[in-house]
PDB file of N, CA, C, O and CB in Angstrom:
ATOM      1  N   UNK A   1       3.547 -11.214  -3.447  1.00  0.00           N
ATOM      2  CA  UNK A   1       3.629 -11.880  -2.140  1.00  0.00           C
ATOM      3  C   UNK A   1       3.500 -10.535  -1.642  1.00  0.00           C
ATOM      4  O   UNK A   1       4.181  -9.567  -1.980  1.00  0.00           O
ATOM      5  CB  UNK A   1       4.962 -12.863  -1.681  1.00  0.00           C
ATOM      6  N   UNK A   2       2.312 -10.577  -0.586  1.00  0.00           N
ATOM      7  CA  UNK A   2       1.832  -9.405   0.381  1.00  0.00           C
ATOM      8  C   UNK A   2       2.315  -9.067   1.389  1.00  0.00           C
ATOM      9  O   UNK A   2       1.997  -9.656   2.422  1.00  0.00           O
ATOM     10  CB  UNK A   2       0.801  -9.476   0.809  1.00  0.00           C
ATOM     11  N   UNK A   3       3.176  -8.080   1.407  1.00  0.00           N
ATOM     12  CA  UNK A   3       4.032  -7.038   2.299  1.00  0.00           C
ATOM     13  C   UNK A   3       3.403  -7.373   3.703  1.00  0.00           C
ATOM     14  O   UNK A   3       2.221  -7.716   3.688  1.00  0.00           O
ATOM     15  CB  UNK A   3       3.831  -5.239   1.831  1.00  0.00           C
ATOM     16  N   UNK A   4       4.179  -7.302   5.148  1.00  0.00           N
ATOM     17  CA  UNK A   4       4.328  -7.893   6.288  1.00  0.00           C
ATOM     18  C   UNK A   4       3.141  -6.479   6.765  1.00  0.00           C
ATOM     19  O   UNK A   4       3.114  -5.266   6.554  1.00  0.00           O
ATOM     20  CB  UNK A   4       6.158  -8.162   6.964  1.00  0.00           C
ATOM     21  N   UNK A   5       2.261  -7.480   7.505  1.00  0.00           N
ATOM     22  CA  UNK A   5       1.159  -6.191   8.225  1.00  0.00           C
ATOM     23  C   UNK A   5       1.785  -6.100   9.683  1.00  0.00           C
ATOM     24  O   UNK A   5       2.369  -6.999  10.288  1.00  0.00           O
ATOM     25  CB  UNK A   5      -0.863  -6.708   8.373  1.00  0.00           C
ATOM     26  N   UNK A   6       1.608  -5.218   9.970  1.00  0.00           N
ATOM     27  CA  UNK A   6       2.336  -3.935  11.360  1.00  0.00           C
ATOM     28  C   UNK A   6       0.904  -3.706  12.491  1.00  0.00           C
ATOM     29  O   UNK A   6      -0.200  -3.418  12.028  1.00  0.00           O
ATOM     30  CB  UNK A   6       2.865  -1.690  10.369  1.00  0.00           C
ATOM     31  N   UNK A   7       1.062  -3.827  13.519  1.00  0.00           N
ATOM     32  CA  UNK A   7       0.239  -3.388  14.322  1.00  0.00           C
ATOM     33  C   UNK A   7       0.216  -2.132  15.242  1.00  0.00           C
ATOM     34  O   UNK A   7       1.379  -1.751  15.375  1.00  0.00           O
ATOM     35  CB  UNK A   7       0.136  -4.250  14.877  1.00  0.00           C
ATOM     36  N   UNK A   8      -0.480  -1.495  15.794  1.00  0.00           N
ATOM     37  CA  UNK A   8       0.050  -0.431  17.070  1.00  0.00           C
ATOM     38  C   UNK A   8       0.832  -1.118  17.808  1.00  0.00           C
ATOM     39  O   UNK A   8       0.437  -2.240  18.123  1.00  0.00           O
ATOM     40  CB  UNK A   8      -1.039   0.191  18.092  1.00  0.00           C
ATOM     41  N   UNK A   9       1.933  -0.734  18.214  1.00  0.00           N
ATOM     42  CA  UNK A   9       2.491  -1.080  19.147  1.00  0.00           C
ATOM     43  C   UNK A   9       3.888  -1.640  18.879  1.00  0.00           C
ATOM     44  O   UNK A   9       4.786  -1.511  19.711  1.00  0.00           O
ATOM     45  CB  UNK A   9       1.695  -1.821  19.721  1.00  0.00           C
ATOM     46  N   UNK A  10       4.049  -2.207  17.813  1.00  0.00           N
ATOM     47  CA  UNK A  10       4.795  -3.395  17.126  1.00  0.00           C
ATOM     48  C   UNK A  10       6.047  -2.188  17.317  1.00  0.00           C
ATOM     49  O   UNK A  10       5.992  -0.959  17.286  1.00  0.00           O
ATOM     50  CB  UNK A  10       4.190  -4.139  15.241  1.00  0.00           C
ATOM     51  N   UNK A  11       7.189  -3.154  17.528  1.00  0.00           N
ATOM     52  CA  UNK A  11       8.460  -2.571  18.058  1.00  0.00           C
ATOM     53  C   UNK A  11       9.206  -2.578  16.027  1.00  0.00           C
ATOM     54  O   UNK A  11       9.289  -3.604  15.352  1.00  0.00           O
ATOM     55  CB  UNK A  11       9.466  -3.971  19.715  1.00  0.00           C
ATOM     56  N   UNK A  12       9.438  -1.768  15.751  1.00  0.00           N
ATOM     57  CA  UNK A  12      10.215  -2.135  14.285  1.00  0.00           C
ATOM     58  C   UNK A  12      11.123  -0.962  13.854  1.00  0.00           C
ATOM     59  O   UNK A  12      10.904   0.232  14.057  1.00  0.00           O
ATOM     60  CB  UNK A  12       9.071  -2.398  12.960  1.00  0.00           C
ATOM     61  N   UNK A  13      12.770  -1.822  12.869  1.00  0.00           N
ATOM     62  CA  UNK A  13      13.254  -0.863  12.573  1.00  0.00           C
ATOM     63  C   UNK A  13      13.451  -0.445  11.211  1.00  0.00           C
ATOM     64  O   UNK A  13      12.880  -1.268  10.495  1.00  0.00           O
ATOM     65  CB  UNK A  13      14.111  -0.893  13.133  1.00  0.00           C
ATOM     66  N   UNK A  14      14.082   0.594  10.419  1.00  0.00           N
ATOM     67  CA  UNK A  14      14.393   0.645   9.489  1.00  0.00           C
ATOM     68  C   UNK A  14      15.530   1.496   8.950  1.00  0.00           C
ATOM     69  O   UNK A  14      16.140   2.138   9.805  1.00  0.00           O
ATOM     70  CB  UNK A  14      13.511   0.732   9.132  1.00  0.00           C
ATOM     71  N   UNK A  15      15.968   1.634   7.563  1.00  0.00           N
ATOM     72  CA  UNK A  15      17.564   1.892   7.365  1.00  0.00           C
ATOM     73  C   UNK A  15      17.191   3.491   7.003  1.00  0.00           C
ATOM     74  O   UNK A  15      16.452   4.002   6.161  1.00  0.00           O
ATOM     75  CB  UNK A  15      18.543   0.794   5.906  1.00  0.00           C
ATOM     76  N   UNK A  16      18.049   4.017   8.032  1.00  0.00           N
ATOM     77  CA  UNK A  16      18.170   5.869   7.657  1.00  0.00           C
ATOM     78  C   UNK A  16      19.695   5.990   7.246  1.00  0.00           C
ATOM     79  O   UNK A  16      20.466   5.031   7.199  1.00  0.00           O
ATOM     80  CB  UNK A  16      17.832   7.159   9.302  1.00  0.00           C
ATOM     81  N   UNK A  17      20.031   7.342   6.947  1.00  0.00           N
ATOM     82  CA  UNK A  17      20.975   8.060   6.598  1.00  0.00           C
ATOM     83  C   UNK A  17      22.005   7.478   7.772  1.00  0.00           C
ATOM     84  O   UNK A  17      22.937   6.728   7.483  1.00  0.00           O
ATOM     85  CB  UNK A  17      20.582   9.638   6.515  1.00  0.00           C
ATOM     86  N   UNK A  18      21.745   7.880   9.023  1.00  0.00           N
ATOM     87  CA  UNK A  18      22.938   7.053  10.265  1.00  0.00           C
ATOM     88  C   UNK A  18      22.875   5.407  10.500  1.00  0.00           C
ATOM     89  O   UNK A  18      23.204   4.763  11.496  1.00  0.00           O
ATOM     90  CB  UNK A  18      22.571   7.683  12.020  1.00  0.00           C
ATOM     91  N   UNK A  19      22.451   5.051   9.503  1.00  0.00           N
ATOM     92  CA  UNK A  19      22.414   3.202  10.025  1.00  0.00           C
ATOM     93  C   UNK A  19      20.666   3.023  10.401  1.00  0.00           C
ATOM     94  O   UNK A  19      19.765   3.625   9.817  1.00  0.00           O
ATOM     95  CB  UNK A  19      23.688   2.771  11.996  1.00  0.00           C
ATOM     96  N   UNK A  20      20.525   2.194  11.342  1.00  0.00           N
ATOM     97  CA  UNK A  20      19.029   1.525  11.536  1.00  0.00           C
ATOM     98  C   UNK A  20      18.444   2.316  12.386  1.00  0.00           C
ATOM     99  O   UNK A  20      18.806   2.450  13.555  1.00  0.00           O
ATOM    100  CB  UNK A  20      18.916   0.042  12.104  1.00  0.00           C
ATOM    101  N   UNK A  21      17.474   2.910  11.842  1.00  0.00           N
ATOM    102  CA  UNK A  21      16.224   3.914  13.630  1.00  0.00           C
ATOM    103  C   UNK A  21      15.457   2.593  13.638  1.00  0.00           C
ATOM    104  O   UNK A  21      15.200   1.735  12.793  1.00  0.00           O
ATOM    105  CB  UNK A  21      14.547   5.991  13.230  1.00  0.00           C
ATOM    106  N   UNK A  22      15.160   2.799  15.105  1.00  0.00           N
ATOM    107  CA  UNK A  22      14.025   2.057  15.775  1.00  0.00           C
ATOM    108  C   UNK A  22      12.712   2.799  16.108  1.00  0.00           C
ATOM    109  O   UNK A  22      12.569   4.004  16.313  1.00  0.00           O
ATOM    110  CB  UNK A  22      14.524   1.526  17.033  1.00  0.00           C
ATOM    111  N   UNK A  23      11.959   2.003  16.115  1.00  0.00           N
ATOM    112  CA  UNK A  23      10.490   2.971  16.699  1.00  0.00           C
ATOM    113  C   UNK A  23       9.622   1.997  16.697  1.00  0.00           C
ATOM    114  O   UNK A  23       9.632   0.802  16.401  1.00  0.00           O
ATOM    115  CB  UNK A  23       9.795   4.345  15.708  1.00  0.00           C
ATOM    116  N   UNK A  24       8.517   3.117  17.271  1.00  0.00           N
ATOM    117  CA  UNK A  24       7.379   2.116  17.486  1.00  0.00           C
ATOM    118  C   UNK A  24       5.824   2.388  16.495  1.00  0.00           C
ATOM    119  O   UNK A  24       5.554   3.565  16.254  1.00  0.00           O
ATOM    120  CB  UNK A  24       7.029   2.252  19.232  1.00  0.00           C
ATOM    121  N   UNK A  25       4.877   1.311  15.968  1.00  0.00           N
ATOM    122  CA  UNK A  25       4.047   1.147  14.953  1.00  0.00           C
ATOM    123  C   UNK A  25       2.506   2.243  16.216  1.00  0.00           C
ATOM    124  O   UNK A  25       1.770   1.937  17.154  1.00  0.00           O
ATOM    125  CB  UNK A  25       3.880  -1.063  14.371  1.00  0.00           C
ATOM    126  N   UNK A  26       2.717   3.173  15.608  1.00  0.00           N
ATOM    127  CA  UNK A  26       1.680   4.336  16.265  1.00  0.00           C
ATOM    128  C   UNK A  26       0.347   4.215  15.191  1.00  0.00           C
ATOM    129  O   UNK A  26      -0.722   4.332  15.791  1.00  0.00           O
ATOM    130  CB  UNK A  26       2.493   6.221  16.242  1.00  0.00           C
ATOM    131  N   UNK A  27       0.254   4.065  14.147  1.00  0.00           N
ATOM    132  CA  UNK A  27      -1.196   3.593  13.197  1.00  0.00           C
ATOM    133  C   UNK A  27      -0.485   3.185  11.982  1.00  0.00           C
ATOM    134  O   UNK A  27       0.609   3.428  11.473  1.00  0.00           O
ATOM    135  CB  UNK A  27      -2.512   4.965  12.773  1.00  0.00           C
ATOM    136  N   UNK A  28      -1.565   2.440  11.695  1.00  0.00           N
ATOM    137  CA  UNK A  28      -1.788   2.227   9.839  1.00  0.00           C
ATOM    138  C   UNK A  28      -2.702   3.732   9.016  1.00  0.00           C
ATOM    139  O   UNK A  28      -3.817   4.218   9.202  1.00  0.00           O
ATOM    140  CB  UNK A  28      -3.151   0.413   9.539  1.00  0.00           C
ATOM    141  N   UNK A  29      -1.840   3.990   8.313  1.00  0.00           N
ATOM    142  CA  UNK A  29      -2.425   5.017   7.416  1.00  0.00           C
ATOM    143  C   UNK A  29      -2.992   4.548   5.904  1.00  0.00           C
ATOM    144  O   UNK A  29      -2.469   3.868   5.021  1.00  0.00           O
ATOM    145  CB  UNK A  29      -1.300   6.073   7.225  1.00  0.00           C
ATOM    146  N   UNK A  30      -4.038   5.084   5.983  1.00  0.00           N
ATOM    147  CA  UNK A  30      -4.564   4.395   4.140  1.00  0.00           C
ATOM    148  C   UNK A  30      -5.118   5.560   3.521  1.00  0.00           C
ATOM    149  O   UNK A  30      -5.550   5.400   2.379  1.00  0.00           O
ATOM    150  CB  UNK A  30      -6.062   2.969   4.008  1.00  0.00           C
ATOM    151  N   UNK A  31      -5.200   6.756   4.060  1.00  0.00           N
ATOM    152  CA  UNK A  31      -5.520   7.716   3.459  1.00  0.00           C
ATOM    153  C   UNK A  31      -4.309   8.973   3.233  1.00  0.00           C
ATOM    154  O   UNK A  31      -3.393   9.066   4.050  1.00  0.00           O
ATOM    155  CB  UNK A  31      -6.670   8.047   4.152  1.00  0.00           C
ATOM    156  N   UNK A  32      -4.409   9.969   1.986  1.00  0.00           N
ATOM    157  CA  UNK A  32      -3.639  11.006   1.887  1.00  0.00           C
ATOM    158  C   UNK A  32      -3.162  11.687   3.075  1.00  0.00           C
ATOM    159  O   UNK A  32      -4.125  11.885   3.815  1.00  0.00           O
ATOM    160  CB  UNK A  32      -4.217  11.787   1.171  1.00  0.00           C
ATOM    161  N   UNK A  33      -2.003  12.161   3.607  1.00  0.00           N
ATOM    162  CA  UNK A  33      -1.996  12.509   5.093  1.00  0.00           C
ATOM    163  C   UNK A  33      -0.803  13.374   4.766  1.00  0.00           C
ATOM    164  O   UNK A  33      -0.131  13.371   3.734  1.00  0.00           O
ATOM    165  CB  UNK A  33      -1.820  11.204   6.353  1.00  0.00           C
ATOM    166  N   UNK A  34      -0.675  14.117   5.854  1.00  0.00           N
ATOM    167  CA  UNK A  34       0.774  14.513   6.195  1.00  0.00           C
ATOM    168  C   UNK A  34       1.772  14.212   7.360  1.00  0.00           C
ATOM    169  O   UNK A  34       1.346  14.112   8.511  1.00  0.00           O
ATOM    170  CB  UNK A  34       0.729  15.686   6.243  1.00  0.00           C
ATOM    171  N   UNK A  35       2.482  14.135   7.204  1.00  0.00           N
ATOM    172  CA  UNK A  35       3.383  13.506   9.026  1.00  0.00           C
ATOM    173  C   UNK A  35       4.840  14.839   8.973  1.00  0.00           C
ATOM    174  O   UNK A  35       5.847  14.639   8.293  1.00  0.00           O
ATOM    175  CB  UNK A  35       4.502  10.854   8.855  1.00  0.00           C
ATOM    176  N   UNK A  36       4.717  15.620   9.492  1.00  0.00           N
ATOM    177  CA  UNK A  36       5.502  16.196  10.042  1.00  0.00           C
ATOM    178  C   UNK A  36       6.000  17.378   8.907  1.00  0.00           C
ATOM    179  O   UNK A  36       7.149  17.810   8.811  1.00  0.00           O
ATOM    180  CB  UNK A  36       6.438  15.206  10.595  1.00  0.00           C
ATOM    181  N   UNK A  37       4.978  17.731   8.182  1.00  0.00           N
ATOM    182  CA  UNK A  37       5.098  18.510   6.914  1.00  0.00           C
ATOM    183  C   UNK A  37       5.237  17.863   5.346  1.00  0.00           C
ATOM    184  O   UNK A  37       5.169  18.515   4.304  1.00  0.00           O
ATOM    185  CB  UNK A  37       6.283  19.296   7.150  1.00  0.00           C
ATOM    186  N   UNK A  38       5.471  16.262   5.485  1.00  0.00           N
ATOM    187  CA  UNK A  38       5.940  16.037   4.554  1.00  0.00           C
ATOM    188  C   UNK A  38       4.621  15.353   3.774  1.00  0.00           C
ATOM    189  O   UNK A  38       3.826  15.010   4.649  1.00  0.00           O
ATOM    190  CB  UNK A  38       7.188  15.351   4.807  1.00  0.00           C
ATOM    191  N   UNK A  39       4.246  15.121   2.798  1.00  0.00           N
ATOM    192  CA  UNK A  39       2.927  14.058   1.993  1.00  0.00           C
ATOM    193  C   UNK A  39       3.288  12.644   1.921  1.00  0.00           C
ATOM    194  O   UNK A  39       4.173  12.050   1.304  1.00  0.00           O
ATOM    195  CB  UNK A  39       2.601  14.443   0.265  1.00  0.00           C
ATOM    196  N   UNK A  40       2.321  12.248   2.754  1.00  0.00           N
ATOM    197  CA  UNK A  40       2.089  10.545   2.803  1.00  0.00           C
ATOM    198  C   UNK A  40       1.128  10.248   1.764  1.00  0.00           C
ATOM    199  O   UNK A  40      -0.063  10.556   1.818  1.00  0.00           O
ATOM    200  CB  UNK A  40       1.436   9.908   4.307  1.00  0.00           C
ATOM    201  N   UNK A  41       1.759   9.566   0.710  1.00  0.00           N
ATOM    202  CA  UNK A  41       0.553   9.075  -0.170  1.00  0.00           C
ATOM    203  C   UNK A  41      -0.035   7.576   0.066  1.00  0.00           C
ATOM    204  O   UNK A  41      -0.028   6.666  -0.763  1.00  0.00           O
ATOM    205  CB  UNK A  41       1.020   9.139  -1.681  1.00  0.00           C
ATOM    206  N   UNK A  42      -0.467   7.542   1.189  1.00  0.00           N
ATOM    207  CA  UNK A  42      -1.322   6.122   1.685  1.00  0.00           C
ATOM    208  C   UNK A  42      -2.593   5.997   0.551  1.00  0.00           C
ATOM    209  O   UNK A  42      -3.212   6.743  -0.208  1.00  0.00           O
ATOM    210  CB  UNK A  42      -2.095   6.314   3.571  1.00  0.00           C
ATOM    211  N   UNK A  43      -2.567   4.344   1.001  1.00  0.00           N
ATOM    212  CA  UNK A  43      -4.005   4.584   0.223  1.00  0.00           C
ATOM    213  C   UNK A  43      -4.367   2.426   0.764  1.00  0.00           C
ATOM    214  O   UNK A  43      -3.571   1.511   0.976  1.00  0.00           O
ATOM    215  CB  UNK A  43      -3.723   5.269  -2.372  1.00  0.00           C
ATOM    216  N   UNK A  44      -5.578   2.470   0.775  1.00  0.00           N
ATOM    217  CA  UNK A  44      -5.795   0.994   1.202  1.00  0.00           C
ATOM    218  C   UNK A  44      -5.182   0.336   0.865  1.00  0.00           C
ATOM    219  O   UNK A  44      -4.719  -0.492   1.650  1.00  0.00           O
ATOM    220  CB  UNK A  44      -6.703   0.401   1.017  1.00  0.00           C
ATOM    221  N   UNK A  45      -4.787   0.322  -0.640  1.00  0.00           N
ATOM    222  CA  UNK A  45      -4.067  -0.988  -1.738  1.00  0.00           C
ATOM    223  C   UNK A  45      -2.854  -0.874  -1.033  1.00  0.00           C
ATOM    224  O   UNK A  45      -2.538  -1.939  -0.503  1.00  0.00           O
ATOM    225  CB  UNK A  45      -3.848  -0.723  -3.717  1.00  0.00           C
ATOM    226  N   UNK A  46      -1.570   0.637  -0.725  1.00  0.00           N
ATOM    227  CA  UNK A  46      -0.942   0.823  -0.465  1.00  0.00           C
ATOM    228  C   UNK A  46      -0.319   1.737   0.846  1.00  0.00           C
ATOM    229  O   UNK A  46       0.478   2.674   0.884  1.00  0.00           O
ATOM    230  CB  UNK A  46      -0.926   0.819  -1.292  1.00  0.00           C
ATOM    231  N   UNK A  47      -1.180   0.899   2.036  1.00  0.00           N
ATOM    232  CA  UNK A  47      -0.727   1.383   3.525  1.00  0.00           C
ATOM    233  C   UNK A  47       0.875   1.948   3.635  1.00  0.00           C
ATOM    234  O   UNK A  47       1.882   1.321   3.306  1.00  0.00           O
ATOM    235  CB  UNK A  47      -0.876  -0.007   4.615  1.00  0.00           C
ATOM    236  N   UNK A  48       0.809   3.209   4.152  1.00  0.00           N
ATOM    237  CA  UNK A  48       1.671   3.184   5.046  1.00  0.00           C
ATOM    238  C   UNK A  48       1.686   3.140   6.772  1.00  0.00           C
ATOM    239  O   UNK A  48       0.652   2.999   7.425  1.00  0.00           O
ATOM    240  CB  UNK A  48       2.154   4.053   4.643  1.00  0.00           C
ATOM    241  N   UNK A  49       2.845   3.264   7.291  1.00  0.00           N
ATOM    242  CA  UNK A  49       2.700   2.971   8.876  1.00  0.00           C
ATOM    243  C   UNK A  49       3.483   4.488   9.437  1.00  0.00           C
ATOM    244  O   UNK A  49       4.544   4.944   9.011  1.00  0.00           O
ATOM    245  CB  UNK A  49       3.692   1.214   9.468  1.00  0.00           C
ATOM    246  N   UNK A  50       2.726   4.991  10.354  1.00  0.00           N
ATOM    247  CA  UNK A  50       3.061   6.269  11.460  1.00  0.00           C
ATOM    248  C   UNK A  50       3.774   5.642  12.240  1.00  0.00           C
ATOM    249  O   UNK A  50       3.249   4.596  12.623  1.00  0.00           O
ATOM    250  CB  UNK A  50       1.881   7.026  12.321  1.00  0.00           C
ATOM    251  N   UNK A  51       4.966   5.890  12.718  1.00  0.00           N
ATOM    252  CA  UNK A  51       6.156   5.245  13.512  1.00  0.00           C
ATOM    253  C   UNK A  51       6.663   6.126  14.398  1.00  0.00           C
ATOM    254  O   UNK A  51       7.343   7.056  13.964  1.00  0.00           O
ATOM    255  CB  UNK A  51       7.297   4.783  12.684  1.00  0.00           C
ATOM    256  N   UNK A  52       6.485   6.025  15.450  1.00  0.00           N
ATOM    257  CA  UNK A  52       7.299   7.136  16.747  1.00  0.00           C
ATOM    258  C   UNK A  52       8.898   7.071  16.741  1.00  0.00           C
ATOM    259  O   UNK A  52       9.388   6.265  17.531  1.00  0.00           O
ATOM    260  CB  UNK A  52       6.852   6.591  18.554  1.00  0.00           C
ATOM    261  N   UNK A  53       9.572   7.651  16.127  1.00  0.00           N
ATOM    262  CA  UNK A  53      11.170   6.979  16.889  1.00  0.00           C
ATOM    263  C   UNK A  53      11.587   7.423  17.623  1.00  0.00           C
ATOM    264  O   UNK A  53      11.738   8.621  17.864  1.00  0.00           O
ATOM    265  CB  UNK A  53      12.337   6.856  16.348  1.00  0.00           C
ATOM    266  N   UNK A  54      12.083   5.874  18.546  1.00  0.00           N
ATOM    267  CA  UNK A  54      12.938   5.973  19.957  1.00  0.00           C
ATOM    268  C   UNK A  54      13.652   7.026  20.488  1.00  0.00           C
ATOM    269  O   UNK A  54      13.519   7.603  21.567  1.00  0.00           O
ATOM    270  CB  UNK A  54      13.871   5.138  19.988  1.00  0.00           C
ATOM    271  N   UNK A  55      14.689   7.252  19.280  1.00  0.00           N
ATOM    272  CA  UNK A  55      15.735   8.228  19.602  1.00  0.00           C
ATOM    273  C   UNK A  55      14.748   9.522  19.983  1.00  0.00           C
ATOM    274  O   UNK A  55      14.396   9.910  21.097  1.00  0.00           O
ATOM    275  CB  UNK A  55      16.889   8.501  18.229  1.00  0.00           C
ATOM    276  N   UNK A  56      14.341  10.192  18.309  1.00  0.00           N
ATOM    277  CA  UNK A  56      14.184  11.155  18.221  1.00  0.00           C
ATOM    278  C   UNK A  56      13.181  11.840  18.566  1.00  0.00           C
ATOM    279  O   UNK A  56      13.041  13.056  18.698  1.00  0.00           O
ATOM    280  CB  UNK A  56      14.409  11.250  17.484  1.00  0.00           C
ATOM    281  N   UNK A  57      12.190  10.618  18.766  1.00  0.00           N
ATOM    282  CA  UNK A  57      10.383  11.030  19.323  1.00  0.00           C
ATOM    283  C   UNK A  57       9.722  11.705  17.981  1.00  0.00           C
ATOM    284  O   UNK A  57       8.532  11.474  17.765  1.00  0.00           O
ATOM    285  CB  UNK A  57      10.256  12.528  20.917  1.00  0.00           C
ATOM    286  N   UNK A  58       9.978  11.992  17.667  1.00  0.00           N
ATOM    287  CA  UNK A  58       9.500  12.383  16.077  1.00  0.00           C
ATOM    288  C   UNK A  58       8.934  11.220  15.484  1.00  0.00           C
ATOM    289  O   UNK A  58       9.342  10.101  15.797  1.00  0.00           O
ATOM    290  CB  UNK A  58      10.746  12.874  15.042  1.00  0.00           C
ATOM    291  N   UNK A  59       7.924  11.416  14.559  1.00  0.00           N
ATOM    292  CA  UNK A  59       6.811  10.844  13.957  1.00  0.00           C
ATOM    293  C   UNK A  59       7.417  10.795  12.859  1.00  0.00           C
ATOM    294  O   UNK A  59       7.808  11.897  12.476  1.00  0.00           O
ATOM    295  CB  UNK A  59       5.502  11.470  13.975  1.00  0.00           C
ATOM    296  N   UNK A  60       7.725   9.661  11.987  1.00  0.00           N
ATOM    297  CA  UNK A  60       7.692   9.320  10.718  1.00  0.00           C
ATOM    298  C   UNK A  60       6.565   8.242  10.375  1.00  0.00           C
ATOM    299  O   UNK A  60       5.809   7.587  11.093  1.00  0.00           O
ATOM    300  CB  UNK A  60       9.012   8.883  10.386  1.00  0.00           C
ATOM    301  N   UNK A  61       6.809   8.341   8.580  1.00  0.00           N
ATOM    302  CA  UNK A  61       5.994   7.285   7.740  1.00  0.00           C
ATOM    303  C   UNK A  61       6.579   6.618   7.007  1.00  0.00           C
ATOM    304  O   UNK A  61       7.468   7.102   6.307  1.00  0.00           O
ATOM    305  CB  UNK A  61       5.090   7.681   6.982  1.00  0.00           C
ATOM    306  N   UNK A  62       6.208   5.154   6.951  1.00  0.00           N
ATOM    307  CA  UNK A  62       7.138   4.256   6.115  1.00  0.00           C
ATOM    308  C   UNK A  62       6.005   3.139   5.437  1.00  0.00           C
ATOM    309  O   UNK A  62       4.876   2.867   5.845  1.00  0.00           O
ATOM    310  CB  UNK A  62       8.470   3.431   7.205  1.00  0.00           C
ATOM    311  N   UNK A  63       6.718   2.624   4.295  1.00  0.00           N
ATOM    312  CA  UNK A  63       5.820   1.689   3.630  1.00  0.00           C
ATOM    313  C   UNK A  63       6.088   0.325   4.560  1.00  0.00           C
ATOM    314  O   UNK A  63       6.799   0.378   5.563  1.00  0.00           O
ATOM    315  CB  UNK A  63       6.200   1.513   1.889  1.00  0.00           C
ATOM    316  N   UNK A  64       5.592  -0.607   4.219  1.00  0.00           N
ATOM    317  CA  UNK A  64       5.700  -1.407   5.122  1.00  0.00           C
ATOM    318  C   UNK A  64       6.832  -2.270   4.600  1.00  0.00           C
ATOM    319  O   UNK A  64       7.480  -2.780   5.513  1.00  0.00           O
ATOM    320  CB  UNK A  64       4.451  -2.022   5.443  1.00  0.00           C
ATOM    321  N   UNK A  65       7.300  -2.613   3.211  1.00  0.00           N
ATOM    322  CA  UNK A  65       8.217  -2.952   2.513  1.00  0.00           C
ATOM    323  C   UNK A  65       9.429  -3.140   3.185  1.00  0.00           C
ATOM    324  O   UNK A  65      10.052  -4.179   3.405  1.00  0.00           O
ATOM    325  CB  UNK A  65       8.293  -2.189   1.614  1.00  0.00           C
ATOM    326  N   UNK A  66       9.830  -1.191   3.677  1.00  0.00           N
ATOM    327  CA  UNK A  66      11.092  -0.466   4.351  1.00  0.00           C
ATOM    328  C   UNK A  66      11.158  -0.986   6.118  1.00  0.00           C
ATOM    329  O   UNK A  66      12.076  -0.639   6.862  1.00  0.00           O
ATOM    330  CB  UNK A  66      10.823   1.500   4.189  1.00  0.00           C
ATOM    331  N   UNK A  67      10.093  -1.789   6.516  1.00  0.00           N
ATOM    332  CA  UNK A  67      10.255  -1.806   7.920  1.00  0.00           C
ATOM    333  C   UNK A  67      10.714  -3.454   8.201  1.00  0.00           C
ATOM    334  O   UNK A  67      10.399  -4.398   7.477  1.00  0.00           O
ATOM    335  CB  UNK A  67       8.754  -1.274   8.717  1.00  0.00           C
ATOM    336  N   UNK A  68      11.292  -3.503   9.073  1.00  0.00           N
ATOM    337  CA  UNK A  68      11.668  -4.925   9.840  1.00  0.00           C
ATOM    338  C   UNK A  68      11.236  -4.784  11.317  1.00  0.00           C
ATOM    339  O   UNK A  68      11.540  -3.961  12.181  1.00  0.00           O
ATOM    340  CB  UNK A  68      13.403  -5.292   9.804  1.00  0.00           C
ATOM    341  N   UNK A  69      10.441  -5.841  11.316  1.00  0.00           N
ATOM    342  CA  UNK A  69      10.296  -6.661  12.944  1.00  0.00           C
ATOM    343  C   UNK A  69      11.513  -6.298  14.036  1.00  0.00           C
ATOM    344  O   UNK A  69      12.702  -6.339  13.720  1.00  0.00           O
ATOM    345  CB  UNK A  69      10.423  -8.571  12.728  1.00  0.00           C
ATOM    346  N   UNK A  70      11.228  -6.084  14.824  1.00  0.00           N
ATOM    347  CA  UNK A  70      12.331  -5.619  15.865  1.00  0.00           C
ATOM    348  C   UNK A  70      11.792  -6.294  17.007  1.00  0.00           C
ATOM    349  O   UNK A  70      10.657  -5.981  17.369  1.00  0.00           O
ATOM    350  CB  UNK A  70      12.530  -3.929  16.126  1.00  0.00           C
ATOM    351  N   UNK A  71      12.517  -7.294  17.718  1.00  0.00           N
ATOM    352  CA  UNK A  71      12.324  -7.777  19.311  1.00  0.00           C
ATOM    353  C   UNK A  71      12.293  -6.467  20.220  1.00  0.00           C
ATOM    354  O   UNK A  71      12.954  -5.462  19.957  1.00  0.00           O
ATOM    355  CB  UNK A  71      13.703  -8.835  19.882  1.00  0.00           C
ATOM    356  N   UNK A  72      11.247  -6.626  21.583  1.00  0.00           N
ATOM    357  CA  UNK A  72      11.275  -5.294  22.541  1.00  0.00           C
ATOM    358  C   UNK A  72      11.807  -6.071  23.513  1.00  0.00           C
ATOM    359  O   UNK A  72      12.084  -5.585  24.610  1.00  0.00           O
ATOM    360  CB  UNK A  72       9.815  -4.397  22.984  1.00  0.00           C
TER     361      UNK A  72
END
């Protein structure tokens, strides 16, 4: 089954060490890159998403299977 596709501006949540975290999708990553000093092994076959955390304002990257749509 294909993973959910997210678009720029979608509000999402994910599990974090302190419970659920929330943020807004900034872009779909399809190339290897770095986000806040961490390597992100994204590819066209296994994309990841750059998300701006609502609470901290910092960018994070997650695979689509870790994300859940949230109503705005």
